[in-house]
C-alpha positions in Angstrom: 101.9 103.8 64.7 99.1 104.1 62.0 96.4 101.4 61.6 98.1 100.2 58.4 101.4 99.9 60.0 99.9 97.9 62.9 98.4 95.3 60.6 101.7 95.2 58.5 103.5 94.5 61.8 101.0 91.8 62.7 101.2 90.3 59.2 105.0 90.2 59.4 104.7 88.4 62.8 102.4 85.8 61.4 104.4 85.4 58.3 107.5 84.8 60.4 105.8 82.1 62.3 104.6 80.2 59.2 108.1 80.8 57.7 109.7 78.9 60.5 107.2 76.1 60.1 107.9 75.9 56.4 111.7 75.6 56.8 111.7 72.0 58.1 113.9 69.5 56.2 112.9 69.9 52.6 110.9 66.6 52.6 108.5 65.8 49.8 105.6 66.0 52.2 106.4 69.7 53.0 107.1 70.5 49.4 103.7 69.2 48.3 101.7 70.5 51.2 98.7 72.5 49.9 96.4 75.0 51.6 93.9 72.4 52.7 96.6 70.5 54.5 97.9 73.7 56.2 94.3 74.4 57.4 94.1 70.9 58.9 97.4 71.2 60.9 96.9 74.9 62.0 95.9 75.6 65.6 92.4 77.0 65.8 92.1 80.4 67.6 95.8 81.0 67.8 97.5 84.1 66.6 101.2 83.2 66.2 102.9 86.3 67.5 105.5 86.6 70.3 104.7 89.1 73.1 107.4 91.4 71.9 105.9 91.4 68.4 102.5 92.1 69.8 103.7 95.0 71.9 105.5 96.5 68.9 102.2 96.3 67.0 100.3 98.2 69.7 98.9 95.4 71.9 99.4 95.7 75.7 100.3 92.6 77.7 98.8 92.7 81.2 98.1 90.4 84.2 94.7 89.5 85.3 93.6 91.5 88.4 91.4 90.7 91.3 88.6 92.9 92.8 85.8 94.4 90.8 82.2 94.3 89.9 79.4 96.0 91.8 78.5 99.7 91.8 81.3 102.3 91.9 81.6 105.8 93.4 84.5 108.2 93.1 84.7 110.3 96.2 87.0 113.2 97.5 88.2 112.9 101.0 91.0 113.3 103.5 92.9 111.5 106.2 91.6 112.4 109.6 92.3 111.4 113.2 90.0 108.7 114.5 87.6 109.5 117.3 89.5 109.8 120.5 92.9 110.1 118.8 93.2 113.9 119.1 92.9 116.0 122.2 92.7 119.8 122.4 94.2 120.6 125.8 92.9 123.6 127.8 94.3 125.0 131.1 91.8 124.2 133.9 91.9 127.7 135.2 93.3 131.2 134.4 96.8 132.1 135.4 100.3 133.0 134.2 102.4 130.4 132.3 105.6 129.8 134.1 107.1 127.0 132.0 106.4 125.1 128.8 107.7 121.5 129.0 107.2 120.3 125.4 107.7 121.5 121.8 106.0 120.7 118.5 106.5 117.1 117.4 107.4 115.8 120.9 106.0 112.4 121.8 104.1 112.4 125.1 102.3 109.8 127.2 99.2 110.0 129.4 100.0 112.4 132.3 103.1 113.9 130.6 103.5 117.6 131.7 102.8 120.1 128.9 102.9 123.5 130.7 103.0 124.8 134.3 101.1 127.9 135.3 100.6 129.9 138.5 97.0 130.7 139.4 95.5 132.6 142.3 92.3 130.6 141.8 94.4 127.5 142.1 95.9 128.6 145.4 92.5 129.5 146.7 91.1 126.1 145.8 94.0 124.4 147.6 93.4 126.6 150.7 89.7 125.7 150.7 90.5 122.0 150.5 93.0 122.3 153.3 90.5 124.2 155.5 87.7 121.7 154.7 90.1 118.9 155.7 90.8 120.5 159.0 87.1 121.1 159.6 86.3 117.5 158.9 89.0 116.3 161.3 87.6 118.5 164.0 84.1 117.2 163.4 85.2 113.6 163.6 87.0 114.3 166.9 83.9 115.9 168.3 81.8 113.0 167.3 84.1 110.5 168.9 84.1 112.6 172.2 80.3 112.9 172.1 79.8 109.2 171.5 82.0 108.4 174.5 79.9 110.7 176.7 76.7 109.1 175.3 77.9 105.6 176.2 78.7 106.8 179.7 75.2 108.3 180.0 76.2 111.9 180.1 74.5 113.2 177.0 71.3 112.3 175.1 70.9 110.5 171.8 69.6 113.6 170.2 72.8 115.6 170.9 74.9 112.7 169.5 72.8 112.7 166.3 73.4 116.4 165.9 77.1 116.0 166.2 77.1 113.1 163.8 75.2 115.2 161.2 77.8 117.9 161.6 80.5 115.4 160.8 78.8 114.2 157.7 78.3 117.8 156.5 82.0 118.5 157.0 83.1 115.4 155.1 80.8 116.3 152.2 82.3 119.8 152.0 85.8 118.2 152.1 84.9 115.9 149.1 83.6 118.9 147.1 86.8 120.9 147.9 89.0 118.0 146.8 87.0 117.5 143.6 87.5 121.2 142.8 91.2 120.9 143.4 91.3 117.9 141.1 89.4 119.7 138.4 91.9 122.5 138.6 94.8 120.2 138.0 95.8 119.6 141.7 97.5 123.0 142.2 99.9 123.4 145.1 99.6 125.8 148.0 101.5 128.3 145.9 99.0 128.0 143.1 101.3 126.2 140.7 99.4 123.9 138.4 100.8 121.4 135.9 98.7 120.9 132.7 99.2 117.3 131.5 98.5 115.3 128.4 95.3 113.2 128.5 96.4 110.8 125.8 99.4 109.2 124.2 100.6 110.9 121.1 102.6 113.7 119.5 102.3 117.4 120.3 100.7 119.0 117.2 100.2 122.5 118.5 101.5 124.7 121.3 99.6 128.0 122.0 101.2 129.0 125.3 104.5 130.7 126.1 106.3 131.5 129.3 104.9 134.7 130.8 101.7 134.5 128.9 98.6 135.2 131.0 95.7 132.9 130.3 92.2 134.2 130.7 89.0 132.3 131.2 87.9 133.0 127.6 91.2 131.7 126.1 92.6 128.7 128.0 93.8 126.5 125.2 97.5 125.6 125.6 98.2 122.6 123.3 96.9 119.8 121.1 98.1 116.2 121.2 97.2 113.5 118.6 98.1 109.9 118.1 99.3 109.6 114.5 98.8 105.8 114.4 95.0 106.2 114.9 93.7 107.7 111.7 90.7 107.1 109.4 89.6 108.0 105.9 86.7 110.4 105.7 84.9 111.0 102.4 82.0 113.3 101.4 79.5 111.4 99.2 76.3 112.3 97.3 73.0 111.2 98.7 73.0 108.2 96.4 75.8 106.8 98.4 73.3 106.1 101.2 71.9 103.4 99.0 75.0 102.1 97.2 77.5 102.0 100.0 77.4 99.5 102.8 79.4 99.0 105.9 82.1 96.5 105.1 82.5 97.6 101.5 86.1 97.7 100.2 87.6 101.0 99.3 90.7 101.9 97.3 92.1 105.4 97.5 95.0 107.3 96.0 97.1 110.1 97.5 98.6 112.8 95.4 102.4 112.3 95.1 102.4 108.9 96.8 101.0 105.5 96.7 97.5 104.3 97.4 95.8 103.1 100.6 92.9 100.6 100.9 90.3 100.5 103.6 87.0 99.1 104.8 83.9 101.3 105.3 83.1 101.4 109.0 80.4 104.1 109.3 78.0 106.0 107.1 76.3 109.1 108.4 72.8 110.2 107.1 72.8 113.1 104.6 73.2 116.4 106.4 71.4 119.7 105.7 73.6 120.2 102.6 72.8 116.7 101.2 76.2 115.3 101.9 76.8 111.8 103.2 79.9 111.3 105.3 81.6 107.9 104.7 84.3 106.8 107.2 86.7 104.0 106.5 89.4 102.1 108.5 92.7 102.0 106.6 93.9 98.4 105.9 97.5 99.4 106.3 99.7 102.4 107.0 97.8 105.5 106.1 99.2 108.9 105.0 99.5 111.6 107.6 96.3 113.2 108.9 95.3 116.1 106.7 96.4 114.4 103.5 93.9 114.8 100.6 92.8 111.5 99.1 90.4 110.3 96.4 88.6 107.0 96.7 87.1 104.5 94.4 84.4 102.5 96.4 83.3 99.3 94.9 79.9 98.7 96.5 78.8 95.1 96.7 82.0 94.0 95.0 83.8 90.7 95.4 87.3 91.4 96.5 88.4 88.0 94.9 86.7 88.5 91.6 88.8 88.4 88.5 88.7 91.6 86.4 90.3 92.7 83.1 90.1 95.9 81.1 86.9 96.1 79.0 89.1 96.4 75.9 90.6 93.0 76.7 87.3 91.2 76.0 86.7 90.6 72.3 83.8 88.8 70.6 85.3 85.8 68.7 82.9 83.5 66.9 80.0 85.0 68.8 81.5 84.5 72.3 83.2 86.9 74.6 86.9 85.9 74.6 90.2 87.0 76.0 93.6 86.5 74.2 95.8 84.6 76.5 99.6 84.4 76.1 100.7 80.9 75.4 103.7 79.2 73.9 103.5 80.0 70.2 101.3 83.0 70.4 98.0 84.3 71.7 95.0 82.0 72.0 91.4 83.3 72.1 89.9 81.8 75.2 86.1 82.1 75.7 85.0 83.6 79.0 81.8 84.4 80.9 81.7 88.0 81.9 79.9 89.8 84.8 79.5 93.3 85.9 81.4 96.3 84.5 82.7 99.3 86.5 85.3 102.0 85.8 86.5 100.5 82.5 86.9 97.0 84.0 84.8 93.9 83.5 84.4 90.9 85.8 85.4 87.5 84.6 83.1 84.9 86.1 84.7 81.8 84.4 87.3 81.0 81.8 90.4 82.4 83.5 92.3 81.2 86.6 93.9 84.6 87.4 97.4 83.4 86.7 97.4 84.2 83.0 99.0 87.0 81.1 96.6 88.4 78.5 96.3 91.0 75.8 94.8 94.2 77.2 94.1 97.4 75.3 94.8 96.7 71.7 93.4 93.2 71.8 91.2 94.1 68.9 94.3 93.9 66.6 94.7 90.3 67.5 91.0 89.7 66.8 91.4 91.3 63.4 94.5 89.2 62.6 92.7 86.0 63.7 89.8 86.8 61.4 92.2 87.6 58.6 94.0 84.2 59.0 90.7 82.3 59.1 89.5 84.1 55.9 92.7 83.1 54.1 92.4 79.4 55.2 88.8 79.4 54.0 89.9 80.1 50.3 
């Protein structure tokens, strides 16, 4: 629609409004009404257009939004697993894989078996532990016998002390052997070791197959992650270290889907490349880990502040004003404005937040209002 057509449409709307007012009952008062009388009865600051007429003329009708003001940063980022939500699982020792218990996407709990392998080192560690247990049992039995002889006066205190020391040494060796067996996944006497999941989650990677031989330099067998524990991670310029604060609200968008909001939880100092890592906790369900997101961070913003598009605020009679939809048309309502960010301006007072207003294209209503006031002034 051209500019001329816009103003023609607006003029038609206004004319229609006054036409309805003029078709009352044909009384002599209406027949003899002059321009001065019309000016007295007209409503100041009102543009008599219906919302449909305004839309046809190129004026957008929008709702007042909340959240704005402060400084703003637009940051690229991704959805990542939160600390502790992902585990890369290695076999505790070298050996041959005998069985794989899970597949990709399987849900597992803490201690769920992932794979079983047979390891000579595992069998040796179990044998060492069994031998250490037998040695400790023999040492304890010898100490009990020596203590009985000491109490009967047959041996000296020094000999009993030596026997007691041997018992303590045997018990220490047993603890070390058992710890080694535990570190190896508690293999059986045949060397079979079950590798288990350390966390609750979903299997995201399997890198072992039956018959595969795992060597000490390549022991990784699986990865498990908890999809419910994710966070938003963004890379920001050094200026973010000054503008962004923990607790700031963040709105992000995901390509091909809806948005996700969050709250900044951590800000790392700039690294060697001058990049500041900003981490945020999602306020609701987040996209899957690995999703690419872009964020708009409102630093120091008031989440409850009223905001409107910058184009919605027009200067009427020297005051910032917003055209509010009312019965009978659009009324210019004076407002007090605040900070501006990303094409939106904060409204400090003058609106309640429940109004429907003229957004982009509001300048057409301002022009029509000025036109009507000029005509009444003649």
